[in-house]
N, C-alpha and C positions, 0 to 999 in steps of 0.2 A: 504494500500500500504506500502511496506517496506520502511524504511528510507534510506537504502543503496542499491547500485546496484552492483552486482557481474559481472565482465567482465573477458574475457579471451583474452589476447593480444599475438601477435606473438613477442616473445622476441628477437629471432635471426633467420635469414633466414637459413634454412638447406642447406648444400652443398651435403650431401649424404642422408641417410635414415632419415626420420622424427622420432622424439621421443618426449615424453611429456616434456622433458627439453627445447624444443624450444619455449614453451609457458610460460606465466606468468598469474597468477590469482590475481586480485586486487579488492578491494572494493573502490567504489567512491560514491560521492553524487548522489542522484536521478537526472535524467535529467529534464530540464524544456522546455516546448514547446515554440518556437518562433512563430512569425506570419506565418501562413500557415502550421504549424506543429501540430502533436498530439503526446502524449506519449503512447507507446504501451508496454504492458506486454507480454513477450515471453512465449508461451505455449509449442510448439514443434519445435525444431531446426533440420533441415535436415543436415545430414552428407553425403558428397559426395566426390568421388575421385577427382573431379575438385577442391575441396578446396586445395589440394596439388599442383595442376598445377598453381593456382593463386599465389603461393609463388615464382614461377620461373620467373614471369614477366606478363605483360599484355597479356590477351587472348581476348575473346569476352567481357571482362570487365577489369577494372583496376587491377593492381597487389596489393597484400597485402604487405605493407612495414613493416619493423621492428618498433615496438612500436604501430602499429595499433591494434584496436580491430579486432580480426579475422573476416573476412567476412563470411557471411552465411545467407542462406534463412530460414526464420522461419514463423510460423503461430502464431499470437498473438491476444490479446484482447485490444481494445482501452480503456485507463483509463482516459484520459482527452480529451474531444471532441474538434472539430473544425467546419469548415464550411461543410465538406463532411461527417464526421464521428461523431458518438455519443459514449459515454461510453458504453461498452458492445458489440460493433460491433466486429465481427471476421474479421481479415485482414491478409494479408501476404505480405512479402517484405524482403528486405535485412536488417534485424534487426541486424545482426551480432551475435557474441557469447557473449551475455549479457542478463541479466534478463529484463532490460527496455531500450527502445530506443526512442529518440525524432526523429520523422520521418516526412518528408514532406508528406502532404496528397496525393499529386500527385504521390508519389513513392509507394503508397500502393494499393493493390488490395482487394476489398471486397470479402470475401469468403462465400460460402453457408453454411447454418446451417446443415451440414451433420454429422452424427455420425456413427461410431467413427471418431473424428477429424483426427486421424492418417491416415485415408484413403485419406485425402487431400494432404498428402505427397507421399503416396504409389500408391494405385490404381488409384486415380483421379488426382494425382499431377504430378510433373515433371517426376517421375519414370515411371508411367503408360503411360503418354502422349509421353515420349521419346520412349518407347518401341513400342507403337502403330504407331506413325508417322514414326519412323525409319524403321520399317519392312514393313508397308503397303504403305506409301507415298514416301519413298526413294527407298528401294530395290524392294518392291513388292514380293508377294509370291503366288504361285498357288498350288492347290491340287496335290499331288503326287510328287512335287519337294522335294529336299533335302535341309534342312535348318541346318546350323551349327552355334552355338551360343557360344561365349566365355563368361567367367564370368557368367556361367549359373545359379549359385545360388545367384547372386547379385540382386540388386534392379531392374535393367532394364532387365538383361538377363533372370531372372526367369519369367518375364512376356512375353518377346519376344518369348521364346520357347512355352509357353502355347498358345499364339495367333497363332503361326505357326501350332500347333497341332489342334486347333479349325478350322483352314483353310484347314486341310487335308494334311499337309506336313509331310514328314518323318523328325523328329527333333532329332538332336544329339547335346548334350551340352558338354562343356569343363569346368571342375571345379577342385578344389584342394582337394584331399584326397578321400579315398574310401567311408567314411561315408557321405560326402557331395554329392558325385556322386550318391550314393544309394538314398538319399533324392530327388535329382533332378529327378531320374527315377520314384521312387515309389510314391512320394507325388505330384510332379508337372506333371507327365505324359510324360516326354521326352521318346523317344524310346530307347535311349542309352546315356551314359555320359562317357566322356574320362577324366581320372585322370591325369592332366598334371604334377603332382608331382611324379608319379610313372610309367606312361605309356610312351612309345615312341609315341609322339603325331602324327607325320606324319604317322607312321604305323597304329595307332589306327583310324585315320581319314579314311585311305584306307579301313580298315576292317569294320567300322561301316557305311561308305558311299560308298558302292560298285558301285553305279552309279554316283559317283562324287558329288560335291557340287554345287548346283545352286545358293544358297544365303548364304553368310557368314555375320553374324552380329558381328562386331568387337568391343569389349569393352577394349581390352588389348594391341594391337599393338605387336611389338617385335617379338620374335621367333614363337609365336603361329600364328600371322598374316602371317609370312613366310610360315609355314606349310600349312595354309589354301590356300594361293595363288597357291601352286603347285597342290592342289586338286580340284581347281575350274574347272567347265565345261565351254565349249565354250559359250561365251556371259553370263557368270555368273555375279552376282551383289554383291557388297560388300558395306554394310552400315557402315561407320566409325563413331562410336558414342564416343569412348574414347580410351585412351592408358594407362591404369592404370599401366601396367608393366613398363612404361617409366617415370612415374612422380617421383617416390621415389628412384632415383638412380643417382649417379654422372656419370654413363657411359651408357646413353641411346643407344639402338641398333635399327637401322632401317632395315627393310627387304630388302634383295637383290632381283633382278629380276624386279624392277620397273624402267622404264616403259616396259621392255622387255616382261614380262609375260602378262601385260595388253594388249600389242599390239598383241602378238601371239594368245592369247585366246579371244581377243576382249572383255575384261572385263570392266565393269563400276564400278568405285570405287568412292563413293561420301560421303563426310563429311557433317554433319548437326548439328544443335542445335535445341532444342525443340521449341524455339520461332519462328523459320522459318514457323511453321505451325499453328500459333495462330488462324488463321481464320477457322481452322478445329477442334479446341479443343472441341467444343460441340459434334461433331460426335464421337470423340475419347472417351469422357467421357460417352456418351450414350452407346456405345458398351461395354466399359469396365465394366460399372455398370451392364449391362444386363448379361454379361458372368459371373460376380461374383455372382449375385443373382441366376443364374441358376445352379451354382456349377461347371461350365466348367472351370473357372479360379480361382485359389486359391491365396489369398493375403497373402504374407509372410512379417512380420515386426519384427524388432529387436530394441526394445526401451530401451535405457539406462536412468538412473535416475540422474538428477542434472547437471547443467551447468558445474560443475567441472569435470564431466566424459567425456567432449567433446574431450580434447586432446588425452587421451588414446583410446577413441572411434574411432577417425580418424586414429590413428596409426594402430589399429586393423582392421579397414576396409581395409586399404591399404595392410594388410597382409592376407586378405581374411577370417577374423573371422566370418563375418556376413552371415546370410541367409536372403535374401530379403532386404527390405528397412531399413537401419539403421538410427535412429533419437535419439534425446535427449529430454526427458521430462524436460523442464525448470521450468514449473509451472503447476498448476492444470487446467483442462478444465474449461472454463466459465460455469456458471450455465445454 
């Protein structure tokens, strides 16, 4: 075990766009486990758009304050055992942006010995389960319906669209840049992809969704949500997963037409978080694993190296750099 622990702190709360300068990297002494705790070595740290939202204030979890170790969900290996866990056990929890963490045993989840471990963040983790539950258990999708997915090249959107395709829907993605849109179409199997950086989004939605939109899976909010609302069919469904376009700005924009459009079109617009469906996780993981093994669903991962890469990695994720699930390799996989 290392004699020092590298941590990434939120140095100052951003008022506009996030930059690596808002973070501070420091070396501290190794943590020691108190009663009811174990020390965990971080292996793979998840980077998520929600990390930015936590800097703005409390959401479904407490806010990140200036001077805090940056909050984050990670998979790690127990290095000092306790009552529930032994050294070598694979666990997951809010370890934060650091190499080692002293964690209450009750706050940790035992993870299966699935390889590659990275799939426990992507396919079988929060990304895959969010996509599965949001599309199938919140919005619902039927064969021959039209599904529109924003942030289609991201960790959740890339899986949502593939599930929709597997279920027989006409799937249209929205992503940034011609190269990324080509990847969404050619590699992930979406029927079309709209380039929000260069296309007129509202016109492109009308062109690629000639029968209107039955289900919109929203990861971005803002003007793209606005365009989708006007394209929705009568009794359409909108699953609100996130609003990444609104997290990293000093001037968030809310869509017009709410509740007017919801009333006129009898739309159902529902927000959710993945923990709402924990009782159905086994079903989600079973289906996702089956689709992956059969080749129907492609797993896309973007793994950065070293805890020091996390600040720039999050900034890049908010700018749309990643394809699939972005994470940071903090340390080697357990043997």
